[in-house]
N, C-alpha and C positions, 0 to 999 in steps of 0.2 A: 843833150837833153838832161834837166835835173832828175835825180833819183826820186823815186816815190819814198814817202815817209810813213811807214806803217805804224810806227810808235805814235806819231801825230793823229793818224787816222783812229786808232784804237782809243785815243784820249778824247776824240770829238764827241759831242753829244748827239750827232746825227746817227740814223740807221746806217750800219755798214753791211751791204749786201753783196754776197759772192757766189761762187760756183766752184765745184771741186772736179779736178782732173785726176782720173786714176788710169786712163787708157789712152786718150787722144794727144798726139804730140805733133800733129802736122804743123809744118811752118806757118801756115795761115791761121792757126788758132788764136793767136793774140789779137790780130785784127778783127777776127769773127766776134770774139767776146768783148772786144773793145767798143763795139757798137750796140751792146746789149743793155747798157746802164748799170752794170755791177761795178763795185768799188775794188774789188780784190779777187784773186784767184787762189784757191787752196790747192796745192799739188802734193799729192801723196807718194811717198817712198816706202812707207811702212808695209803696205799691202799691195802695191802695184809692182809692175816690172821695171819702173823707172830707175836709171842709175844716174851717176854724176854727169855723163855726157849728155843724156836726155834732159837733165835739169838746166844744164848751160843753154842748151837749145831752146828749151821752153821759156826760160827767163828772158832771152833775147826776143823771142816771138811775143812775149806779153809786153815787153817794153814798147814794141811797135804799136801795141794797142793801148798804151799809157795805163797799164794795169800792174800793180805790184803782186808779186809772187810770195804767198805765205806757204812755206814748204815744211811737210812733216817728214823729218829724216827717219831712218830706220830704227833709230835709238837715240838715247840721251847722251851717249858717249861723246867725249870731246872730239874725236876725229870725225864722227858723222856730223856734229854741229859745225865745225870749223870748215870741213870741205864743202858742206851745203852753202855756207855763207861765201866761201870763196868762189863757189860757181854762180854766185850772183843773186841768191836769195834775198828778198827785202824783209823777210821775217821768218820765224820758226814756230811751229806747232808741235810741242814735244809730247811724246806719248807717255803714259803711265806715270805721271808725276804724283808721287806719294808723300812727300814731306817738304818742310820748309828747306831743309838741307839740300835735297835734290834741286829745289828751285834756285837756291843760291848758286849752286854749282853750275847750273844751266846758264845763269845770268853771267857768271865769271867766264864761262866757255865762249860765250857769244860776244863778249865786250873786249875791246882792245884796252891795254893799260892806259890810264890808271884804274879804270873801272873793272877790269878783267884781265885775263891772261891769254886771249886768242892770239894765236901766232900771226905774224905780219908778213904778207906778200903783197906788194903793191904792183899796179899796172896790169894785173890779170883780169879775169872775167868780171869780177865784182867791181872793177874800176873802169870797165868798158875798154880795157886794153890801152888805157891812155897813161901817160906820165902824170903823176899827182904830188902834190906836197905831202910828205908823210903826216905832218901835224894836222893839216886841214883834213886828209882822208881819214885819219883815225877819230878826229872829233866828230866828223859827219857821220860816219858809220855808227858810232855810239849813240848818236842823237836820233838816228832814223831806223834802226833795226828794231822791229817789233817782236816781242816774245809773248807766246800764248802757251798755257800749260793745260794739258788735258787731264781731267779729274775723272777716272774711270775705274777706280778700285775702292774697296771698303776703306783701306788705309788712307787713300787720297781724300775721301770725304772726311774722315776722322780728323785730318790735318788741314782741311781746306782754308780754314781761317788764317792759319800761320803761312800757308802758301800764298793766299792773296795779299798778305802783308808784306811780302818780299819786294823790296825796292827793285825795279827793273823787270818785274812781271807786269805785262801791260793788259793781258786778257786771261780770263779763266773760261776753259771751254769744257762743257759737259760731254764726256764720251759715253753716250747712253747705253749702247749695247754692251760694251765691256763691263760697265758699271752694273747693269742688270745681272750679268753672269756671274760677277764678283759677289753680288748679294745672294746668288743662288736661285734667282728668279729670271732667267734669260728671256728677254723679249716681253716681260711683263711690265710694261711702263706705266700702267695704272695701279700697280701693287702699292699698298701703303708704305712698305720699306722703301721702295723706288721713289715715291713722292716725297717722303721725309728726307731722304738723301739729297733729292733735287733742291728742296727748299733750303738746306744748309748751304749748298753751293751758291744758290742765288744770294742768300743773305750775306755770305762772305764777300762776293763780288761787289754788291751795294755797299756794305760797310766800308770797304777799302778803296772804293771808287775805281774799280777795274772793270773793263768792258767784259761782256758775258756772251759766250758763242755757242752755237749749236748748228748741226747739220740737218736741215729739214728736207722732206721728200714731196711736199705740196706747198703752193702758196697759202692755202688755208692754215697749214700747220706753222708756217712762218709768221704770219699775222698773230696767231695764238701765242707763239713763243715771244714775240715782241711785246704783247700785252702783259706777258708775265715777267718782263724785265730783261729779256735777251735783246742785245743791240747789235750783235754780230750774227747775221743770219746768212748761213751758207745754203744756197738753194741748190739741191740736188747734185748727184755726181754724173759725169758725162755718160757712163755706160748705161745707167738706169733711165736717164732722160731720154737719151736716143732710142733705147729699147721700147720704152713705154710709148713715146710719141709715134714711133713707126707702127708698133702693134695696134695702137688706137686708130691710126689712119687706115691700115690695111683692113681691119675688121669693119670700118665704116664703108669702104669701098666694096668689100665682099658682100656686105649686107644689102647696099644699095644696088649692086649688080644682080643680086639674086632676085630682088623685087622686080628690077627691070625685065629679067628673063621671064618671070611669071606673067607679066603684062603682055610681053610679045606673044606668048602662047595663046593668050585670050584674043 
């Protein structure tokens, strides 16, 4: 089966819709999500309990659903980037990127020579455990691995134009909660300072022709973000979506059953 090309997906003009996994890693999750119409899956390692073994299993499951895995490693460090890619990730979402120098380092860490200095281990998880031609494998990986940088600090906003200009960065992603906290206004997404920072991020992505990502909690928010220029819309995280849907359904059942009890008494 040909590997997904996240770099090409990010560069496309179409809406890129995804979903975030923070908790669920059941073997069937890839096929379940594969039937939903999404284009990619964001898998978190920064705030979840997922380790490398779970990432390998999730990537295999997602391939069964023909879905690329955009993985957020625990950090920007080389060993986290390299291990996550060796586990089979199709792309990376790097946290707390604050400067063009950091962005260039990330691109170097994620790419094989001559574009970067990623260590070479062939025939393992990222190659589907198959023998591959070194030349073909290295060129293919460099052409398809997508790189997204999270802008979620005051420093990141200050340097976002330079970050977006870095060759090899495919997507700029707004980390809204961390950014609001960095600005000293946690959760105040309508605050003038936050809106000003967001505008700078949108302008930088548009200026340099980079995809622009955001994690939304509702369909309405996703549509609103798309109208504002975001084209990578990650809809909900697994835990919240599951809890909200279950809570809503149970409330409706209880409400309906209470009405039914009243009618019976009459």
